[in-house]
SENUMI-919440 format. One record per atom (N, C-alpha, C): x, y, z; residue in one letter. Coordinates in steps of 0.2 Angstrom, whole numbers, plus 5000, padded with zeros to 4 digits. Each point is the difference from the previous one (the first is absolute). Example, Ala and Ser with C-alpha at 12.3 -4.5 7.8 and 13.67 -1.06 7.14 Angstrom:
506649725039a/499650065000a/500450065000a/499850054996s/500450065001s/499650055003s/
This chain:
507750115113m/499650044995m/499249975000m/499550045001a/499449985000a/499849974994a/499549965000e/499749964994e/499850054995e/499650055001g/499850054995g/500650044997g/500550015004e/500650044998e/500449954995e/500049945002g/500449954996g/499750004993g/499350005000w/499749994993w/500150074996w/500050055003l/500150074997l/500750004997l/500549975004a/500750004997a/500049964994a/499749945000r/500049954994r/499650044994r/499450035002l/499750044995l/500450054996l/500450045004r/500450054998r/500649964995r/500249955003a/500549964995a/499749984994a/499449975001g/499749974994g/499850054995g/499950075002l/499850054995l/500650044998l/500649985001a/500650034999a/500150024992a/499849954996r/500050014993r/499650064998r/499450005003s/499550054998s/500250075002s/500350005006r/500350075003r/500650024995r/500449954998q/500550024996q/499850014993q/499449984998g/499850014993g/499550065000g/499449995000f/499550064998f/500050055006f/500049985006v/500050055006v/500650044999v/500649974999a/500650044999a/499950054995a/499749984994r/499950054995r/499550055002r/499549995004l/499650055002l/500450055004l/500449985005r/500450045004r/500450044995r/500349974995a/500550044996a/499650054996a/499449994998a/499650054996a/499850065004a/499849985007v/499950065004v/500650045002v/500649965001g/500650045001g/500250054995g/499949984994l/500250044994l/499650064999l/499450015003h/499650065000h/500050045006h/500250065000r/500050045006r/499350035001r/499650004995t/499350035001t/499549954997t/499450005003v/499549964997v/499750034994v/500049964995d/499750034994d/499749944995d/499750014995e/499749954996e/500649954997e/500650034999a/500549954997a/500149955006a/500050015006l/500149955005l/499549955000l/499450024999f/499449955000f/500149964994f/500250034994d/500049964994d/500649945001d/500550025004e/500649955001e/499749955005e/499750025005l/499749955005l/499649954997l/499650034995e/499549954997e/500449954996e/500550024996e/500449954996e/500349955005e/500350025006v/500349955004v/499549955003v/499450035002l/499549955003l/499849954994l/499850024994i/499849964995i/500549944999i/500750024999t/500549954999t/500149965006t/499850025006g/500049965006g/499549955001g/499649994995d/499449955000d/499450035004d/500050065002v/499450035004v/499450004995v/500150004994g/499450004995g/499850074999g/499650004994v/499850074997v/499550035005v/499549965002e/499450025004e/500250035007e/500449955003a/500350025007a/500450064999a/500550004995t/500450064999t/499650074999t/499549994996r/499650064999r/499750035007r/499749955004r/499750025006r/500550035005r/500649975000l/500650025005l/500250074998l/500150014993v/500350074998v/499450055000v/499449984998d/499550055001d/499950025007d/500149965005g/499950015007g/500650055002g/500649994998l/500550045001l/499950074998l/499850014994r/499850064997r/499550045004r/499549975002q/499550035004q/500350025007q/500449965003r/500350025006r/500550064999r/500350004995w/500550054998w/499650075000w/499450004996r/499750064999r/499650025006r/499849965005s/499750025006s/500450025005s/500649975000q/500550015006q/500650044998q/500150024994g/500550044998g/500749985002g/500249944998w/500749985001w/500550054997w/500550015004r/500550044997r/500749964999r/500049945003s/500649964999s/499849934998s/500449974995s/499849944997s/500149945006s/500350025005e/500149955005e/499349975003e/499550055000e/499449985003e/499649954995e/500249994994v/499749964995v/500049925003v/500649985002l/500049935002l/499549985005l/500050045005a/499549995006a/499350004998a/499850044995a/499450014997a/499849944996a/500549974996l/499949944996l/499949945004l/500450005006r/499849945004r/499350005003r/499850065002q/499350015002q/499549984994q/500150024994e/499649984995e/500049924999e/500649975000m/500149934999m/499649965006m/500050035006a/499649975005a/499350004999a/499750054997e/499350014998e/499849954995e/500549984995v/499849954995v/500049945003v/500449985005l/500049935003l/499449995005l/499750055002q/499450005005q/499549954997q/499649975005g/499449964998g/500249934999g/499549965001g/500149934998g/500249965007g/499949945000p/500249965006p/500849995000p/500349995006g/500749995000g/500149924999g/500649985003g/500149934999g/499749955005g/499750035005e/499749955005e/499449974997e/499949935002l/499549964997l/499450005005l/499449994997d/499449985004d/499949935000d/500249975006l/500049935001l/499549985005l/499450044999g/499549985005g/499549954997g/500149984994g/499649954997g/500349935001g/499649954999r/500349935000r/499849964993r/500550014996p/500650035000p/500050064995p/500550055001s/500150054995s/500449974994s/499850024994v/500349974994v/500450064997v/500649984998l/500550054997l/500249974993l/499850034994l/500149974994l/500650044997l/500649974998f/500550044998f/500149994992f/500150054996a/500150004993a/500650044998a/500249984994g/500650044997g/500349964995g/500450034996v/500449974995v/500649965002v/500349964996n/500649965002n/500650055002n/500349985006g/500650045001g/500050055005g/499450025003v/499950065004v/500149985007v/500149945002g/500149985007g/499449985004g/499549984996k/499349995003k/500149945005k/500249944998t/500149955005t/500450015006t/500550044999t/500550025006t/499650055004t/499650044997t/499650055004t/499549965005t/499749954997i/499549965003i/500349975006i/500649974999g/500349965005g/500250055006g/500350064998k/500250055006k/499350025004k/499550014996l/499450025004l/499749955004l/500149944998a/499849945004a/500449995006a/500650015000r/500550005005r/499850055005r/499950064998q/499850065004q/499449995004q/499549974996l/499349995004l/500149945005l/500449954999v/500149955005v/500350035006v/500550054999e/500450035006e/499550045004e/499550024997r/499550045003r/499449965003r/500149945000g/499549955003g/499449984996g/500050014993h/499549984996h/500249934997h/499549974997r/500049944997r/499950004992r/500450024996p/499950004993p/500149934997p/499649994994i/500149944996i/500250034993i/500549974997l/500250024993l/499749954995l/499850034995a/499649964994a/500550014994a/500249944998a/500550004994a/499649994993a/499750064999a/499550004994a/500450014993a/500650015001d/500450004993d/500249934999d/499649964996t/500149934999t/500349994993t/500250054997f/500449994993f/500749995001f/500350035005r/500749985002r/500149975006r/500349944999a/500149965006a/500550035005a/500450044997a/500550045005a/499650055004a/499550034997a/499650055004a/499749975007a/499749944999a/499849975006a/500549985005a/500649974997e/500549985004e/500350075004e/500150054997q/500250065003q/499550025005q/499450004999l/499550025005l/500049955006l/500249934999a/500049965005a/500650015005a/500650034997v/500550025004v/499850055004v/499750054998w/499850065004w/499549985005w/499549954999a/499649985005a/500349965005a/500649974999e/500449975005e/500350055004e/500350054997r/500450055003r/499550045005r/499450014998a/499550045003a/499749965006a/500049944999g/499649955005g/499350004999g/499850004994c/499350004998c/499849944995c/499449994999e/499849944996e/499950034992e/500149954996l/500050014993l/499549954997l/499550034996v/499649964996v/500250004992v/500149944997r/500250004994r/499749944996r/500050004994h/499749954996h/500649984995h/499949954996g/500549984995g/500150054994g/500649994997p/500150054994p/499449994995p/499850064997g/499550014995g/499350005003g/499949995007a/499350005003a/499750074999a/499350005002d/499750064999d/500250055006d/500250064998p/500350045005p/499450035005p/499450014997a/499450025004a/499849945005a/500149944998a/499949955005a/500550005006a/500650024999v/500550005005v/499850065005v/499750054997a/499850065004a/499449985005a/499549964996f/499449985004f/500249955006f/500549954998d/500249955005d/500350045006d/500450054998a/500450035006a/499550045004a/499550034998i/499550035004i/499649955004i/499849954998q/499749955004q/500549975005q/500649994998a/500549985005a/500150055006a/500050064998a/500150055005a/499450005005a/499450004997r/499449995005r/500049945004r/500249954998a/500149935004a/500550015005a/500550034999r/500650005004r/500150065004r/499550055000g/500050065004g/500550054997g/500250004994a/500550054998a/499650064999a/500450065000d/499750074999d/500150034994d/500549974996a/500150034993a/500249954995a/499850014994v/500349964994v/500350054995v/500649984999l/500450044995l/500149964994l/499750024994v/499949964994v/500550034995v/500549964999d/500550014994d/499749984994d/500150044995t/499849994993t/500650004995t/499849974994a/500649994995a/500250074998a/500650024999g/500250064997g/499850004993g/499750054998r/499750004993r/500150064996r/500150004994l/500050064996l/499350035000l/500050075002h/499350035000h/499750014994h/500349984994t/499750014994t/499749934997t/500149955004k/499749944998k/499349995003k/499550004995n/499350005003n/499849935003n/500349954998n/499849935003n/500250005007n/500650025001l/500350005007l/499750055004l/499850064998m/499650045004m/499349985001m/499749964996e/499449975001e/500049955006e/500649965000e/500149955005e/500050045007e/500350065000l/500150035006l/499350035002l/499650024996r/499350025001r/499649945003r/500149944998k/499749945002k/500249995008k/500750005001i/500249995007i/499650055005i/500050074997d/499750055004d/499249985002d/499749984994r/499349985001r/499949945005r/500449955000v/500049955004v/500150025007v/500550045001i/500150035007i/499450045003i/499750044996a/499450045002a/499449955002a/499949944996r/499549965002r/500249955006r/500649995001a/500249955005a/500150045007a/500150075000a/500150045006a/499550064999a/499449995000p/499550064999p/500050045007p/500150064999g/500050045006g/500650015004g/500549964999e/500650005003e/500550064997e/500450025004p/500550054997p/500449974995p/500150044994r/500349984994r/500550054998r/500649984998e/500550054997e/500249974993e/500050054995r/500349984994r/500650044998r/500649985002l/500650045000l/500449984994l/500250064997l/500549994994l/500750015002l/500449964999v/500750015001v/500450034994v/500350055001l/500450044994l/500750005002l/500450004995d/500750015000d/500150074999d/500350045005a/500150074999a/500550024995a/500449954998t/500650024996t/499750004992t/499449984999t/499750004994t/499650074998t/500050045005g/499850074999g/499350004997g/499950044994q/499350014998q/499749944997q/500449954998n/499749944998n/499649975005n/500250015006a/499649975006a/499350035000a/499950064998l/499350035000l/499649974995l/500249984994q/499649974995q/499849935003q/500549965003q/499849945003q/499450015005q/500150055004a/499550015005a/499350024997a/500050044995r/499350014997r/499749944998r/500349964996l/499749944998l/499849955005l/500449995005f/499849965006f/499450035003f/500050065001r/499450035003r/499449994997r/500050014993e/499549984996e/499749935000e/500549955001a/499849935001a/499749985006a/500350025006i/499749985006i/499950065005i/500150064998g/500050055005g/500649995005g/500250055003l/500649995005l/499850055006l/500349975006t/499950045006t/500750035002t/500549994996g/500650035002g/500649974996g/500650035001v/500649984996v/500549995005v/500549954998i/500649995004i/500650014995i/500450055002l/500650024996l/500649975003l/500349954996t/500649975001t/500650034997t/500649995002k/500650024997k/500150085000k/499750035005l/500150075000l/500850025001l/500349955003d/500750025001d/500449994993d/499749974995g/500449994994g/499950054995g/499750065001t/499850054995t/500250075003t/500350044995g/500150075002g/499450054999g/499549974998r/499450044998r/499449975004r/500050025006g/499549975005g/499350045000g/500050044995g/499350044999g/499449964998g/500149944999i/499549954998i/499450005005i/500250015006v/499650005006v/499450054999v/500250064998f/499550064999f/499649984993f/500349974995a/499649994994a/499549955002a/500149955004v/499549955001v/499450035004v/500250045005r/499450035004r/499650054995r/500450044996q/499650064997q/499749974994q/500349964996q/499749984993q/499649945001q/500149965005l/499649945000l/499550005006l/500150055005g/499550015005g/500149945005g/500549965000l/500149945004l/500550025006l/499949975006p/500550015005p/500649964999p/500650025002v/500549965001v/500049975007v/499949935000r/499949975006r/500749985004r/500449974996w/500749985003w/500550024995w/500650015002i/500650014996i/500649955002i/500449984995g/500549965002g/500750044998g/500450005005v/500750044998v/500649955002v/499949945000g/500649965001g/499849925000g/500549965002e/499949935000e/499749975006e/500150035006r/499849975006r/499350005000r/499749955005i/499350005001i/499750065002i/500350045005d/499850065002d/500150064996d/500349994994d/500150064995d/499450014996d/499449965001l/499450014997l/499550025006l/499850074999r/499650035006r/499450034997r/499550015004p/499450054998p/500350064998p/499750034995f/500250074998f/499750055004f/500550045002d/499850065004d/500350064997d/499550054997p/500250054996p/500550055004p/499950015006e/500550055003e/500749975001e/500049935002s/500749975000s/500350004994s/499649994995f/500349994993f/500350074998f/499650055001l/500350074998l/500650025004l/500049985007d/500550025004d/500749974997d/499949934998a/500649974998a/500250024993a/499550024996l/500250034993l/500350065000l/499950055005f/500350065000f/500550015005f/500249945003t/500650005005t/500650034996t/500450045002p/500650034997p/500549944999p/500349994994l/500449954998l/500649985006l/500250055003e/500649995004e/499849975006e/499449995002t/499749975006t/499849934999t/500049984994t/499749934998t/500549955002t/499849955004p/500449945002p/500249964995p/500549975000a/500249954995a/499649945001a/499949964994g/499749945000g/499450004995g/499549965001g/499549994995g/500149934997g/499750004994g/500049944996g/499450004996g/500049954995e/499550004995e/499449955003e/499450014998e/499549965002e/500149934996e/499849955004a/500149934997a/499649994993a/500349984995r/499649994994r/499749935001r/
């Protein structure tokens, strides 16, 4: 099986719960209506909202369906799903994909998120993938509040075959980021991946510390490519959107990484992030393995989401916590 086909099979397996959840409900709603009418659109709207698609994205999708219906004169409800997929593709258009601009020396990636979203694991997986592609990343253990966080990142650095910059417990996280950038320049590394403490987005003092780290990075690497990436747990649904809004206000964000998509039957959060926040989904995680974190591709995502259940391969797994 080709590498791309292998990923699509894992993506289908990872999205099985969403297919069996809100996508199956969409199919059922369409199947119960022999003709296209307002009652069908009302039912689709309810299914989309309960599938974590969000109010704004749902309104856009359903309004788009209504316009297509009026202009194309559908006679069968079977045409609705194909049109819905097209509307979903339009919502997901725009924004950079998961590929990184590593033309600078070095590019700096700042990772933020609340506790438990899989942030450190995500950083480790990305580092391993970068090394496999011939890059030289350095990991910065800027979560200095938990000794276990630095230890976990050290394990990932060893797995990935890259260097780690860390200070002692309780050290200034911004200083760790600064030293990592200096080390990257001195050693010819082309990327610095900065882990930060998992923090409640409602704690002002912790968010201010994150702002400080971002300011130090901006001063230490002026003109270099920078990413400010928020890692979100897809299983938290609409609560993830509130997290994203507050982190965006604090440091600005260049994209979102959605983990644990294999753990939810309501995979519509992808559309809510794009529509309500205007942020691109850069990577998605659909399993435990290193290569189960991949750059987000809207077409592959929609292909896997709308795959008929009977053709779904067995397997999958939950994203590492």
